Biopython code that builds the backbone (N, CA, C, O; Angstrom):
import numpy as np
from Bio.PDB.StructureBuilder import StructureBuilder

atoms = [
    (1, "MET", "N", (44.644, 282.367, -32.596)),
    (1, "MET", "CA", (43.579, 283.011, -33.966)),
    (1, "MET", "C", (43.438, 281.680, -34.716)),
    (1, "MET", "O", (42.344, 281.156, -34.921)),
    (2, "ASN", "N", (44.731, 281.114, -35.153)),
    (2, "ASN", "CA", (44.946, 280.143, -35.751)),
    (2, "ASN", "C", (43.799, 279.093, -35.166)),
    (2, "ASN", "O", (42.941, 278.647, -35.928)),
    (3, "LYS", "N", (43.835, 278.785, -33.976)),
    (3, "LYS", "CA", (42.644, 277.534, -33.388)),
    (3, "LYS", "C", (41.168, 278.028, -33.877)),
    (3, "LYS", "O", (40.504, 277.403, -34.704)),
    (4, "THR", "N", (40.793, 279.111, -33.316)),
    (4, "THR", "CA", (39.634, 279.744, -33.373)),
    (4, "THR", "C", (39.163, 279.517, -34.963)),
    (4, "THR", "O", (38.091, 278.932, -35.119)),
    (5, "ILE", "N", (39.951, 279.975, -36.234)),
    (5, "ILE", "CA", (39.462, 279.803, -37.317)),
    (5, "ILE", "C", (39.149, 278.348, -37.715)),
    (5, "ILE", "O", (38.424, 278.151, -38.689)),
    (6, "LYS", "N", (39.614, 277.404, -37.071)),
    (6, "LYS", "CA", (40.060, 275.833, -37.120)),
    (6, "LYS", "C", (38.620, 274.968, -36.894)),
    (6, "LYS", "O", (38.079, 273.978, -37.386)),
    (7, "LEU", "N", (38.277, 276.208, -35.591)),
    (7, "LEU", "CA", (37.044, 275.441, -34.566)),
    (7, "LEU", "C", (35.975, 275.833, -35.360)),
    (7, "LEU", "O", (34.957, 275.156, -35.502)),
    (8, "LEU", "N", (36.230, 277.168, -36.006)),
    (8, "LEU", "CA", (34.934, 277.909, -36.943)),
    (8, "LEU", "C", (34.874, 277.370, -37.806)),
    (8, "LEU", "O", (33.741, 277.117, -38.214)),
    (9, "ALA", "N", (35.823, 276.978, -38.435)),
    (9, "ALA", "CA", (35.458, 275.573, -39.992)),
    (9, "ALA", "C", (34.428, 274.166, -39.814)),
    (9, "ALA", "O", (33.454, 273.529, -40.216)),
    (10, "ALA", "N", (35.422, 274.281, -38.965)),
    (10, "ALA", "CA", (34.513, 272.507, -37.925)),
    (10, "ALA", "C", (33.196, 272.807, -37.624)),
    (10, "ALA", "O", (32.289, 272.115, -38.087)),
    (11, "VAL", "N", (33.009, 273.632, -36.999)),
    (11, "VAL", "CA", (31.597, 273.677, -36.473)),
    (11, "VAL", "C", (30.639, 274.216, -38.128)),
    (11, "VAL", "O", (29.505, 273.922, -38.506)),
    (12, "GLY", "N", (31.592, 274.986, -38.695)),
    (12, "GLY", "CA", (30.382, 275.183, -39.977)),
    (12, "GLY", "C", (30.200, 273.555, -40.762)),
    (12, "GLY", "O", (29.204, 272.916, -41.098)),
    (13, "ALA", "N", (31.342, 273.345, -40.830)),
    (13, "ALA", "CA", (31.227, 271.837, -41.911)),
    (13, "ALA", "C", (30.426, 270.864, -41.155)),
    (13, "ALA", "O", (29.969, 269.884, -41.744)),
    (14, "SER", "N", (30.178, 271.082, -39.673)),
    (14, "SER", "CA", (29.247, 270.068, -39.351)),
    (14, "SER", "C", (27.911, 270.584, -38.998)),
    (14, "SER", "O", (27.106, 269.778, -38.531)),
    (15, "ILE", "N", (27.604, 271.667, -39.137)),
    (15, "ILE", "CA", (26.072, 272.103, -39.821)),
    (15, "ILE", "C", (26.082, 271.662, -41.118)),
    (15, "ILE", "O", (25.338, 270.739, -41.450)),
    (16, "ALA", "N", (27.049, 272.356, -42.136)),
    (16, "ALA", "CA", (26.049, 271.738, -43.373)),
    (16, "ALA", "C", (26.007, 270.321, -43.620)),
    (16, "ALA", "O", (25.283, 269.824, -44.483)),
    (17, "ILE", "N", (26.880, 269.579, -42.770)),
    (17, "ILE", "CA", (26.866, 268.000, -42.977)),
    (17, "ILE", "C", (25.020, 267.468, -42.224)),
    (17, "ILE", "O", (24.179, 266.612, -42.499)),
    (18, "GLY", "N", (25.149, 268.441, -41.330)),
    (18, "GLY", "CA", (23.842, 268.223, -40.688)),
    (18, "GLY", "C", (22.842, 268.240, -41.182)),
    (18, "GLY", "O", (21.991, 267.359, -41.066)),
    (19, "ALA", "N", (22.702, 269.716, -42.135)),
    (19, "ALA", "CA", (21.519, 269.823, -43.053)),
    (19, "ALA", "C", (21.433, 269.154, -44.120)),
    (19, "ALA", "O", (20.400, 269.220, -44.786)),
    (20, "ALA", "N", (22.506, 268.359, -44.516)),
    (20, "ALA", "CA", (22.422, 267.918, -45.474)),
    (20, "ALA", "C", (22.031, 266.204, -45.130)),
    (20, "ALA", "O", (21.581, 265.412, -45.958)),
    (21, "ILE", "N", (22.236, 266.009, -44.169)),
    (21, "ILE", "CA", (21.747, 264.579, -43.634)),
    (21, "ILE", "C", (20.266, 264.878, -43.137)),
    (21, "ILE", "O", (19.542, 264.022, -43.646)),
    (22, "GLY", "N", (19.702, 265.543, -42.535)),
    (22, "GLY", "CA", (18.407, 266.343, -42.327)),
    (22, "GLY", "C", (17.697, 266.558, -43.298)),
    (22, "GLY", "O", (16.497, 266.589, -43.026)),
    (23, "VAL", "N", (18.049, 266.778, -44.693)),
    (23, "VAL", "CA", (17.215, 266.886, -45.811)),
    (23, "VAL", "C", (17.102, 265.682, -46.811)),
    (23, "VAL", "O", (16.332, 265.534, -47.760)),
    (24, "LEU", "N", (18.410, 264.599, -46.168)),
    (24, "LEU", "CA", (18.143, 263.497, -47.012)),
    (24, "LEU", "C", (16.998, 262.320, -46.129)),
    (24, "LEU", "O", (16.455, 261.388, -46.722)),
    (25, "PHE", "N", (16.809, 262.594, -44.716)),
    (25, "PHE", "CA", (16.111, 261.817, -44.053)),
    (25, "PHE", "C", (15.007, 262.529, -43.160)),
    (25, "PHE", "O", (14.619, 262.362, -42.004)),
    (26, "ALA", "N", (14.572, 263.642, -44.486)),
    (26, "ALA", "CA", (13.599, 264.751, -43.810)),
    (26, "ALA", "C", (12.521, 263.799, -44.259)),
    (26, "ALA", "O", (12.702, 263.215, -45.327)),
    (27, "PRO", "N", (10.970, 263.481, -43.288)),
    (27, "PRO", "CA", (10.179, 263.374, -43.160)),
    (27, "PRO", "C", (8.596, 264.634, -44.121)),
    (27, "PRO", "O", (7.418, 264.346, -44.330)),
    (28, "GLU", "N", (8.952, 265.227, -44.267)),
    (28, "GLU", "CA", (8.383, 266.541, -44.622)),
    (28, "GLU", "C", (8.909, 266.516, -46.140)),
    (28, "GLU", "O", (9.886, 265.947, -46.625)),
    (29, "GLU", "N", (7.949, 267.309, -46.706)),
    (29, "GLU", "CA", (7.964, 267.620, -48.307)),
    (29, "GLU", "C", (9.305, 268.613, -48.379)),
    (29, "GLU", "O", (9.657, 269.211, -47.362)),
    (30, "GLY", "N", (10.117, 268.773, -49.781)),
    (30, "GLY", "CA", (11.429, 269.560, -49.579)),
    (30, "GLY", "C", (11.163, 270.526, -49.106)),
    (30, "GLY", "O", (11.933, 270.914, -48.228)),
    (31, "TYR", "N", (9.781, 271.515, -49.491)),
    (31, "TYR", "CA", (9.952, 272.905, -49.823)),
    (31, "TYR", "C", (9.872, 273.078, -47.703)),
    (31, "TYR", "O", (10.541, 273.911, -47.091)),
    (32, "GLU", "N", (8.975, 272.141, -47.077)),
    (32, "GLU", "CA", (9.071, 272.112, -45.532)),
    (32, "GLU", "C", (10.297, 272.207, -45.337)),
    (32, "GLU", "O", (10.584, 273.256, -44.760)),
    (33, "THR", "N", (11.138, 271.568, -45.569)),
    (33, "THR", "CA", (12.174, 271.415, -44.693)),
    (33, "THR", "C", (13.326, 272.186, -45.287)),
    (33, "THR", "O", (14.417, 272.164, -44.717)),
    (34, "ARG", "N", (13.127, 272.928, -46.501)),
    (34, "ARG", "CA", (14.233, 273.817, -46.449)),
    (34, "ARG", "C", (13.998, 275.003, -46.113)),
    (34, "ARG", "O", (14.814, 275.915, -46.246)),
    (35, "ARG", "N", (12.141, 275.200, -45.343)),
    (35, "ARG", "CA", (12.156, 276.311, -45.038)),
    (35, "ARG", "C", (12.468, 276.295, -43.395)),
    (35, "ARG", "O", (12.565, 277.397, -42.856)),
    (36, "LYS", "N", (12.599, 275.315, -42.725)),
    (36, "LYS", "CA", (13.077, 274.489, -40.993)),
    (36, "LYS", "C", (14.419, 275.131, -41.261)),
    (36, "LYS", "O", (14.784, 275.952, -40.419)),
    (37, "ILE", "N", (15.413, 274.841, -42.544)),
    (37, "ILE", "CA", (16.579, 274.479, -42.544)),
    (37, "ILE", "C", (16.768, 276.222, -42.562)),
    (37, "ILE", "O", (17.306, 276.752, -41.590)),
    (38, "VAL", "N", (16.355, 276.948, -43.570)),
    (38, "VAL", "CA", (16.711, 278.442, -43.541)),
    (38, "VAL", "C", (16.154, 279.017, -42.141)),
    (38, "VAL", "O", (16.740, 280.048, -41.811)),
    (39, "LYS", "N", (15.353, 278.673, -41.418)),
    (39, "LYS", "CA", (14.700, 279.475, -40.257)),
    (39, "LYS", "C", (15.895, 279.119, -38.858)),
    (39, "LYS", "O", (16.319, 279.846, -37.960)),
    (40, "ARG", "N", (16.136, 277.771, -39.180)),
    (40, "ARG", "CA", (16.923, 277.252, -38.301)),
    (40, "ARG", "C", (18.885, 278.215, -38.371)),
    (40, "ARG", "O", (19.711, 278.592, -37.539)),
    (41, "GLY", "N", (18.800, 278.206, -39.386)),
    (41, "GLY", "CA", (20.311, 278.827, -39.885)),
    (41, "GLY", "C", (20.499, 280.357, -39.305)),
    (41, "GLY", "O", (21.383, 280.827, -38.589)),
    (42, "LYS", "N", (18.962, 281.137, -40.073)),
    (42, "LYS", "CA", (19.155, 282.360, -39.587)),
    (42, "LYS", "C", (19.078, 282.474, -37.908)),
    (42, "LYS", "O", (19.705, 283.353, -37.316)),
    (43, "LYS", "N", (18.213, 281.456, -37.183)),
    (43, "LYS", "CA", (18.808, 281.770, -35.423)),
    (43, "LYS", "C", (19.897, 281.285, -35.445)),
    (43, "LYS", "O", (20.505, 281.908, -34.575)),
    (44, "LEU", "N", (20.645, 280.476, -35.930)),
    (44, "LEU", "CA", (22.202, 280.262, -35.791)),
    (44, "LEU", "C", (22.940, 281.151, -36.262)),
    (44, "LEU", "O", (24.099, 281.039, -35.863)),
    (45, "ALA", "N", (22.717, 282.209, -37.123)),
    (45, "ALA", "CA", (23.687, 282.915, -37.373)),
    (45, "ALA", "C", (23.104, 284.092, -36.459)),
    (45, "ALA", "O", (23.992, 284.896, -36.173)),
    (46, "GLY", "N", (22.176, 284.329, -36.061)),
    (46, "GLY", "CA", (22.127, 285.611, -35.011)),
    (46, "GLY", "C", (22.661, 285.089, -33.488)),
    (46, "GLY", "O", (22.887, 285.894, -32.584)),
    (47, "ILE", "N", (22.827, 283.656, -33.337)),
    (47, "ILE", "CA", (23.457, 283.030, -32.208)),
    (47, "ILE", "C", (25.118, 283.795, -31.846)),
    (47, "ILE", "O", (25.637, 284.388, -30.901)),
    (48, "VAL", "N", (25.543, 283.311, -33.352)),
    (48, "VAL", "CA", (26.919, 283.420, -33.500)),
    (48, "VAL", "C", (27.679, 284.800, -33.372)),
    (48, "VAL", "O", (28.774, 285.110, -32.901)),
    (49, "GLY", "N", (26.393, 285.684, -34.141)),
    (49, "GLY", "CA", (26.965, 287.108, -34.685)),
    (49, "GLY", "C", (26.634, 287.883, -32.986)),
    (49, "GLY", "O", (27.121, 288.905, -32.503)),
    (50, "ASP", "N", (25.858, 287.135, -32.540)),
    (50, "ASP", "CA", (26.000, 287.818, -30.453)),
    (50, "ASP", "C", (27.174, 287.213, -29.837)),
    (50, "ASP", "O", (27.482, 287.731, -28.764)),
    (51, "HIS", "N", (27.772, 286.431, -30.159)),
    (51, "HIS", "CA", (28.952, 285.472, -29.156)),
    (51, "HIS", "C", (29.900, 286.552, -30.365)),
    (51, "HIS", "O", (30.382, 287.285, -29.501)),
    (52, "ILE", "N", (30.351, 287.007, -31.421)),
    (52, "ILE", "CA", (30.996, 287.966, -32.190)),
    (52, "ILE", "C", (30.905, 288.794, -31.736)),
    (52, "ILE", "O", (32.027, 289.158, -31.383)),
    (53, "ASP", "N", (30.023, 289.606, -31.396)),
    (53, "ASP", "CA", (29.973, 291.188, -30.920)),
    (53, "ASP", "C", (30.474, 290.964, -29.374)),
    (53, "ASP", "O", (31.361, 291.629, -28.839)),
    (54, "GLU", "N", (29.630, 289.749, -28.671)),
    (54, "GLU", "CA", (30.146, 289.756, -27.037)),
    (54, "GLU", "C", (31.918, 289.873, -27.118)),
    (54, "GLU", "O", (32.688, 290.461, -26.358)),
    (55, "GLY", "N", (32.171, 289.132, -28.249)),
    (55, "GLY", "CA", (34.052, 289.540, -28.153)),
    (55, "GLY", "C", (34.368, 290.026, -28.373)),
    (55, "GLY", "O", (35.503, 290.255, -27.957)),
    (56, "LYS", "N", (33.694, 290.912, -29.430)),
    (56, "LYS", "CA", (34.220, 292.672, -30.034)),
    (56, "LYS", "C", (34.456, 293.113, -28.292)),
    (56, "LYS", "O", (35.554, 293.380, -27.802)),
    (57, "GLU", "N", (33.080, 293.103, -27.514)),
    (57, "GLU", "CA", (33.059, 294.034, -26.474)),
    (57, "GLU", "C", (34.140, 293.780, -25.553)),
    (57, "GLU", "O", (34.651, 294.772, -25.033)),
    (58, "SER", "N", (34.592, 292.621, -25.249)),
    (58, "SER", "CA", (35.259, 291.637, -24.273)),
    (58, "SER", "C", (36.967, 292.278, -24.958)),
    (58, "SER", "O", (37.905, 292.533, -24.203)),
    (59, "MET", "N", (37.016, 292.382, -26.002)),
    (59, "MET", "CA", (38.315, 292.893, -26.775)),
    (59, "MET", "C", (38.736, 294.091, -26.192)),
    (59, "MET", "O", (39.633, 294.254, -25.365)),
    (60, "GLU", "N", (37.977, 294.931, -26.722)),
    (60, "GLU", "CA", (37.984, 296.408, -26.515)),
    (60, "GLU", "C", (38.308, 296.622, -25.128)),
    (60, "GLU", "O", (39.243, 297.343, -24.780)),
    (61, "GLU", "N", (37.484, 295.953, -24.261)),
    (61, "GLU", "CA", (37.680, 296.029, -22.806)),
    (61, "GLU", "C", (39.228, 295.931, -22.431)),
    (61, "GLU", "O", (39.826, 296.854, -21.878)),
    (62, "ILE", "N", (39.739, 294.879, -22.741)),
    (62, "ILE", "CA", (41.032, 294.383, -22.933)),
    (62, "ILE", "C", (42.207, 295.156, -23.095)),
    (62, "ILE", "O", (43.233, 295.180, -22.414)),
    (63, "LYS", "N", (41.788, 295.972, -24.416)),
    (63, "LYS", "CA", (42.398, 296.766, -24.700)),
    (63, "LYS", "C", (42.747, 297.976, -23.796)),
    (63, "LYS", "O", (43.869, 298.470, -23.679)),
    (64, "GLU", "N", (41.699, 298.347, -23.225)),
    (64, "GLU", "CA", (41.739, 299.488, -22.631)),
    (64, "GLU", "C", (42.568, 299.297, -21.740)),
    (64, "GLU", "O", (43.464, 300.139, -21.678)),
    (65, "ILE", "N", (42.599, 297.964, -20.565)),
    (65, "ILE", "CA", (43.320, 297.624, -19.493)),
    (65, "ILE", "C", (44.520, 297.788, -19.986)),
    (65, "ILE", "O", (45.178, 298.719, -19.521)),
    (66, "LEU", "N", (45.177, 296.862, -21.144)),
    (66, "LEU", "CA", (46.372, 297.169, -21.631)),
    (66, "LEU", "C", (47.294, 298.560, -21.809)),
    (66, "LEU", "O", (48.481, 298.887, -21.774)),
    (67, "GLN", "N", (46.172, 299.075, -21.992)),
    (67, "GLN", "CA", (46.591, 300.765, -22.668)),
    (67, "GLN", "C", (46.858, 301.298, -21.620)),
    (67, "GLN", "O", (47.879, 301.986, -21.662)),
    (68, "LYS", "N", (46.139, 301.241, -20.310)),
    (68, "LYS", "CA", (46.137, 302.210, -19.091)),
    (68, "LYS", "C", (47.191, 301.578, -18.369)),
    (68, "LYS", "O", (47.658, 302.280, -17.472)),
    (69, "GLN", "N", (47.546, 300.783, -18.469)),
    (69, "GLN", "CA", (49.056, 299.526, -17.615)),
    (69, "GLN", "C", (50.126, 300.260, -18.701)),
    (69, "GLN", "O", (50.693, 301.259, -18.257)),
    (70, "LEU", "N", (50.294, 300.049, -19.418)),
    (70, "LEU", "CA", (51.136, 300.434, -20.382)),
    (70, "LEU", "C", (51.542, 302.161, -20.217)),
    (70, "LEU", "O", (52.607, 302.731, -19.979)),
    (71, "ASN", "N", (50.218, 302.629, -20.454)),
    (71, "ASN", "CA", (50.845, 304.194, -19.785)),
    (71, "ASN", "C", (51.451, 304.556, -18.413)),
    (71, "ASN", "O", (52.198, 305.489, -18.118)),
    (72, "LYS", "N", (50.934, 303.572, -17.653)),
    (72, "LYS", "CA", (51.830, 303.386, -15.911)),
    (72, "LYS", "C", (52.974, 303.278, -16.116)),
    (72, "LYS", "O", (53.812, 304.033, -15.622)),
    (73, "VAL", "N", (53.300, 302.089, -17.070)),
    (73, "VAL", "CA", (54.963, 301.645, -17.138)),
    (73, "VAL", "C", (55.410, 302.618, -17.870)),
    (73, "VAL", "O", (56.404, 303.111, -17.336)),
    (74, "ASN", "N", (55.050, 303.271, -19.135)),
    (74, "ASN", "CA", (55.850, 304.797, -19.215)),
    (74, "ASN", "C", (55.744, 305.749, -18.458)),
    (74, "ASN", "O", (56.689, 306.486, -18.741)),
    (75, "ASP", "N", (55.246, 306.130, -17.768)),
    (75, "ASP", "CA", (55.092, 307.061, -16.875)),
    (75, "ASP", "C", (56.200, 306.459, -15.729)),
    (75, "ASP", "O", (57.223, 307.080, -15.443)),
    (76, "ARG", "N", (55.975, 305.654, -15.354)),
    (76, "ARG", "CA", (57.309, 305.424, -14.414)),
    (76, "ARG", "C", (58.582, 305.163, -14.833)),
    (76, "ARG", "O", (59.498, 305.616, -14.146)),
    (77, "LEU", "N", (58.835, 304.533, -15.805)),
    (77, "LEU", "CA", (59.819, 304.610, -16.469)),
    (77, "LEU", "C", (60.420, 305.842, -16.918)),
    (77, "LEU", "O", (61.623, 306.009, -17.121)),
    (78, "GLY", "N", (59.031, 307.131, -17.130)),
    (78, "GLY", "CA", (59.443, 308.641, -17.787)),
    (78, "GLY", "C", (60.233, 309.246, -16.235)),
    (78, "GLY", "O", (61.384, 309.653, -16.391)),
    (79, "THR", "N", (59.735, 309.302, -14.991)),
    (79, "THR", "CA", (60.352, 309.496, -13.918)),
    (79, "THR", "C", (61.334, 308.765, -13.607)),
    (79, "THR", "O", (62.006, 309.266, -12.705)),
    (80, "MET", "N", (61.706, 307.772, -13.982)),
    (80, "MET", "CA", (63.010, 307.065, -13.558)),
    (80, "MET", "C", (64.371, 307.891, -14.173)),
    (80, "MET", "O", (65.430, 308.242, -13.654)),
    (81, "THR", "N", (63.861, 308.007, -15.397)),
    (81, "THR", "CA", (65.052, 308.689, -16.546)),
    (81, "THR", "C", (65.189, 310.231, -16.041)),
    (81, "THR", "O", (66.193, 310.855, -16.385)),
    (82, "LYS", "N", (64.089, 310.929, -15.138)),
    (82, "LYS", "CA", (64.615, 311.947, -15.005)),
    (82, "LYS", "C", (65.679, 312.484, -13.996)),
    (82, "LYS", "O", (66.081, 313.644, -14.082)),
]
sb = StructureBuilder()
sb.init_structure("model")
sb.init_model(0)
sb.init_chain("A")
sb.init_seg("    ")
for serial, (resi, resn, name, xyz) in enumerate(atoms, 1):
    if name == "N":
        sb.init_residue(resn, " ", resi, " ")
    sb.init_atom(name, np.array(xyz, "f"), 0.0, 1.0, " ", f" {name:<3s}", serial, name[0])
structure = sb.get_structure()
């Protein structure tokens, strides 16, 4: 989990730096540049949100599989002790 947090922090920092550089060197007016940054930020947030949702679904599937396996082990142990 720690590696994931570091990766997300690095990605976030990279995005912020890229946005700052884009504003400094943008050929358009400030308003237009800010509008584009907001639009791209929202798109990126949607993509990240989708990936997070997919990750949650995968974790739920893994949890169900592990729970089934644990139940099988418990059943086998229960029959061994009887």
